[in-house]
C-alpha positions in Angstrom: 101.2 121.7 116.1 98.1 120.6 114.1 97.0 117.6 112.1 94.0 117.9 109.9 92.4 116.0 107.0 90.6 117.1 103.8 88.8 113.7 104.0 87.0 114.3 107.3 86.6 116.9 110.0 87.5 116.3 113.7 85.1 114.0 115.5 83.2 113.3 112.3 82.9 110.0 110.3 85.8 108.8 108.3 84.6 108.1 104.7 84.3 104.5 103.7 87.1 104.9 101.1 89.6 104.9 103.9 88.2 101.8 105.7 88.3 98.0 105.2 84.9 98.4 103.3 86.5 100.7 100.8 90.0 101.1 99.3 91.7 100.8 102.7 94.1 103.7 101.9 95.2 106.4 104.3 93.4 109.7 104.1 95.3 112.8 103.1 96.7 114.6 106.2 97.8 118.2 106.6 100.6 118.8 109.2 101.3 122.3 110.4 103.0 124.4 113.1 105.7 121.8 113.6 108.1 123.3 116.2 111.6 124.5 115.2 114.2 122.0 116.3 112.1 119.0 115.3 114.1 116.4 113.4 111.3 114.0 112.5 107.6 113.2 113.0 105.9 110.0 114.1 102.3 109.1 113.5 100.2 106.5 115.4 96.6 105.7 114.4 94.7 103.5 116.8 91.2 102.6 118.0 90.7 102.6 121.8 87.2 101.3 121.4 88.2 97.9 120.0 86.6 94.9 121.8 89.9 93.5 123.0 91.6 96.8 123.9 93.3 99.4 121.8 93.9 98.3 118.2 96.7 99.7 116.1 96.0 100.8 112.5 99.1 102.6 111.5 102.5 103.1 113.1 104.9 105.4 111.2 108.1 107.2 112.1 111.1 109.2 110.7 108.7 111.2 108.6 110.6 114.4 107.7 109.9 117.3 110.1 109.5 119.5 107.0 106.5 117.5 105.7 103.3 119.5 105.5 101.2 116.9 103.7 100.9 113.2 103.7 99.0 112.5 100.6 96.2 110.0 100.3 97.8 106.5 100.4 101.1 108.1 101.4 104.3 106.0 101.8 106.4 106.8 104.8 110.0 106.1 105.7 109.5 103.5 108.5 106.4 101.6 109.5 105.5 99.3 112.4 103.4 96.2 112.5 99.8 97.1 113.1 97.0 95.0 114.7 96.4 93.3 111.4 100.0 92.2 111.2 100.8 94.5 108.3 103.4 97.1 107.7 101.1 99.7 106.3 98.0 101.7 107.0 94.9 99.6 107.5 91.7 101.6 108.0 88.8 101.2 110.4 87.1 97.8 110.4 85.1 97.6 113.6 82.6 94.9 114.4 79.0 96.0 113.5 77.4 98.2 116.1 78.3 101.5 117.8 80.8 103.9 116.2 84.5 103.5 117.1 86.9 106.5 117.5 90.1 106.5 115.5 93.0 108.7 116.9 95.5 110.0 114.4 98.3 111.1 116.8 101.2 113.1 115.5 104.4 113.6 117.4 107.3 116.1 116.6 110.6 114.6 117.8 114.0 116.1 118.4 115.7 113.0 116.8 115.3 110.2 114.3 114.2 106.9 115.8 116.7 104.1 115.4 114.1 101.3 115.0 113.8 98.5 112.5 110.9 98.3 110.1 108.1 96.3 111.8 108.7 97.7 115.3 105.7 97.6 117.6 103.8 100.6 118.8 105.3 100.0 122.3 108.8 100.1 120.8 108.0 103.4 119.1 106.5 104.9 122.2 109.5 103.8 124.3 112.0 105.2 121.7 110.1 108.5 121.6 110.2 109.0 125.4 112.1 112.1 126.3 112.2 113.2 122.6 108.7 114.6 122.1 108.7 118.4 121.4 105.0 118.6 120.5 102.0 116.5 119.8 98.6 116.9 118.1 95.7 114.6 117.3 92.8 114.3 115.0 89.9 112.0 115.9 87.5 110.4 113.3 84.7 107.9 113.8 83.4 104.9 111.9 80.7 102.4 112.4 79.5 99.4 110.3 
């Protein structure tokens, strides 16, 4: 399974447009090679380099397994509460200094997740346990 973006290449800087200093919209993502038998996709975007530990930027699930593209600023079926307290994508917004890494983690699941909107990343990860058929990730960087 693969996750790619037309906005940035793997391990390269995420354009300002997709950060708190820009339009703060999600970048377009291409999803491919989803395994047969997948019933849904989940997406978690987080920053493990945040000063107080991993910071969540986007938590989304029950994305159709047939999806091949999430367009720029895409809406998704279910979203969790991110580190900002919002139920949507919020882009990189690190403190000034060294670049942070942003992991876009895609999971193919053999089920739909029965979680309420606003669930935490921990809730989503717990619900996915034993249901992950494949995973892929795309890492981008950003510094202010």
